[in-house]
N, C-alpha and C positions, 0 to 999 in steps of 0.2 A: 801281624794281621793274618787272619785266617784265609785259606784259599777255598773258594766255592767250587763245587764239582764241575760246573760248566767251564770255568777257567782251567781247571786241571785237565779235562779232556781236550780242550783246545790246544793246550801246550803239548799234548801227546800227538794229536792228529792234525794240528794246524788249521782246524776249521771247527765250526759248531757241530756237535754230535747229538744225535737223537737216539732214544731207546725204542726198539720195537719189542713189544711184550709177547712172549711165546708161551703157550700152554703145552707142556711136554707130556701131559697125561700122567703125572706122578702122583704119589700119595705120601703119607708120613707114617713113621713108626707109632705115633700116638693115635692113628686112625685105623691102621690095618691089623690091630690086635697085638703087635709086638710090644708096645708100651701102653696101649689103651685103644679105645675105639671112638672116642668123642672129640679128639683133637684138642688144641688149646682152647681155653674157655672163651676167648674173644674172637676166635677164628671163624670166618664164614664158611658156608658149605663149598664155596669155590676156592677155599684155601688162600684167601687174599688175592684172588685173581680175577676180580670183577671186570678189569679192563683188558684181559688177555683175549686172544683169538686162537683157535685151534692151530697146532703146529703146521699142518700142511697148507694153511692159508696165510700164515703170518708173514712169510717172506715175499708174498706176491700181492697182498692186499694192503697197500699203504693208506693210512688214514689221511683225510684231506689236509689236516694241519701240517703234514710233512711234504706238501707240494714244494718242489724245488730243492728239497734236501737230498744229499747224496752220501752222507756218512752216518752209519748207524752202529749201535751195539745191540746184539740180540739178547734180550733180557728174559731168561726163563724164571718167571716170577713166582707163580703160585705153588703151594705145597713144597716138597723137598726134592730138589733137582739133581742131587747126587745120590739118591736112594732108589734102589731097584736094580734091574738088570743093567750092568755097566755097558755091555755091548750095545744094547738098545739106546742107552743114553749117549754113548759116544757117537753113534750114527746120527742122532739128532743134533748134537753139538756141531759135528763136522758139516752136516747138511746146511745148518744155519750159516756157518762161515762161508759156504759156497755161494750164498745169495749175493747178488750185486749190491755193493755199498756197505755190506756188513763187515766191520773191521775187528770186532771182538765179541766176547761173551761176558754176560753177567749172570751168575747162577745164584738164585735164592736157595738157601739150604740151612741145615742144622749142624752144630759142632760135633754131634754124635753120629753123623752120617758121612764121614770123610775118611774112608779106609785108605791104606797106602796105595792100593791100585788106582783109586780115584785121583789121588794127588799126583801119582806118577803120570797119569794121562794128562792132567791139567798142566803139569810142568812141561810136557812135550808141546802142548798147544801154545803155551805162553811164550815159547821160543820164537814163534812166528806171528802170534796174534795177542792182542790185549785180552787178559782174563781177570775177571773180578768175581770174588766169592763174597756173598752177603750172608752173614751168620746171624740167625735169630737168637740173640742173647736175652734181650728184653729187660732183665733185672739181675742184680747181684745179690738180692735178698733171697736167701734160700727158701724162706717161708712163702714168699710171694711166688717163687718159681714152682713150688709144690701146688699152691692154690691155682695157678693158671695152667697147671698140668704140662709144664714144659718138658719134663721127662729126662733131664740130665742135670748134673751138679755143676757148680761153677768151675771145678777142676777140669771137667771135660772141655769147657770152653777155652780155658787157659792153655790146655794141652793142644787143642786143635789149632789155635793161632800159632803156637810155637812150631807145630809140625808143618803147617803150611809154609811158614817162613823158611824152614829148614829144607823141605822137600821140593817146594815150588816157589823159590824166592821171588820170581817175577810176578807172581799173582798178587793182585791188589785186594786186601782184606777190608771189608766193610762190616761194621758191627751195628746191629739194630738195637735200640733202647726205647722203651716205652715209659713216658711220664704219665702219672695219674692212676697207676694200678691201685685198686682198693686197699686201704690200710697203709699205704706207703707214705712216709714223711718226705719232706724236702731233702733231708740228709740221706735217706735211702736212695733217692733219685740221683743225687750227686755222687754217691758211692758207686752206683752203676756206671756212671760216666767215667769215674776214676778207674774202675776195674777194667773197662775197655781200653783206656789209655795205657794202663800198666801192662795189659796183656800184649800190647804192641800193635793194636789195630792201625791200619793205614788210613781208614776213613770211618765216618760215623753217620748214622741216621738216627735222629731222635723224632719220635712221633708222640702225639697226644693219644691217650687211650680212647678208642671209638667203641661205642655200643652199637652193634649191628643186629638187625632182626634175625630171628631163628638161631640165636646163639645162647649158650648157657649163661653168659654174662648178661644178656638182655633180660632173662628171667630175674636175676638178682637185682638189676637196676629197676625193673618194674615193681619189685617188692621193696624198693627204697632202702636196700642194704648198703648203698654207697652213693656218692655224688661224683659227677665228672668235674674236671677242671674248667674254670672259667677262662676266658681268653686272656685277661690281664694277668691272672695267676700263672697261666702257662708261659706267657712271654717273659714274665719275671724269672721263672725257672730256667728258661733258655738263656737268659742273660747271665745267670750265675754259672750255668753249665759251660758257656763259651769262655768264661774266665778261667776255667780249669782245663780246657782242651788246648793242647799245645798247637802253635801255628802250623806245624808240619802235618797234623791230622786233617785230612780233607773233609770238608763239611758237605755231605751228600744231600741231606734233607733235614729240615728242622720243623717240618709239618708234612702231613700226609695229604692224600687226595681221596677222601672217603666217598664211597658210592652213595649218591643222594637217595637212590631208590630204597636202600636198605638201612640207611643211617637213622638211628634213634637219637643219639646224643654224642657229643655236644654239637648243636646245630650251627654254632658260629664258625665251625671249620669248613662249612660249605661255601663261604665267601672266598674263593680261591685268590682273586686279585688282591683283596685286602690282606690276606694271609701272606702272600708272597711279598707284598710291599713292606710289611712289618719284618719279615724274615731278612730281606735284603738290607734293610736299615740296621738290623741287629748285627749282621755279618760285617757291614762296613764300619760299624762303631767298635767292633771287637778287636 
């Protein structure tokens, strides 16, 4: 039976854990000119950080839904949070850990932005605090990776996971995979899941491809160059994916939380309660 992330966190911290989303003001190598200027084809202008708040406010401005909560992980979510001036990043990581109730870090990043100096620092932090690295892998299909402007090869991802486990063994590695990329088959998607498992990921997030306003992907969708997944098709894919994910790999997400204000498709993903009920049932049955 698979372990859901809420149970995983509870086993570590002894209580329910919530994530506070932090915007550290980072960018990405596919945006700053290093590997491109337009970012990944599906990524919004906020770098998938629609629900973040500025760093200086994040530790003191708790959303109403967290009333009564006392245990948090600081989630640096949008853009690439191990990319840029390391001293500046370290200052933000440590400041976040100084806020009352914050017990650990979760850093959204890329496999090609994990230098030895970054891993050495995260190893130090992980000796006293929980640390989670979330790697945007998305697909093992190299043609798809080029199409979405990912900017690194599969070998870079495999090397990154191996280096994390070697240099910072206490760090929890989570791999992001997207289902429904244009042109991908069911087998392509299952290969991406298998690749993450074979790499040695500790956890996995699978999300349906979203089409958001003001992205290059939106232009292609409006030109009817591809179709998004239907709900039943998506959950059928998830069921097959769970069958090949070992029980020891923590299930972090099987659906996302798209921003309604900018979502174009698929619209069925906005029914959060229905989605979570379906997800929970899937995990229980797996």
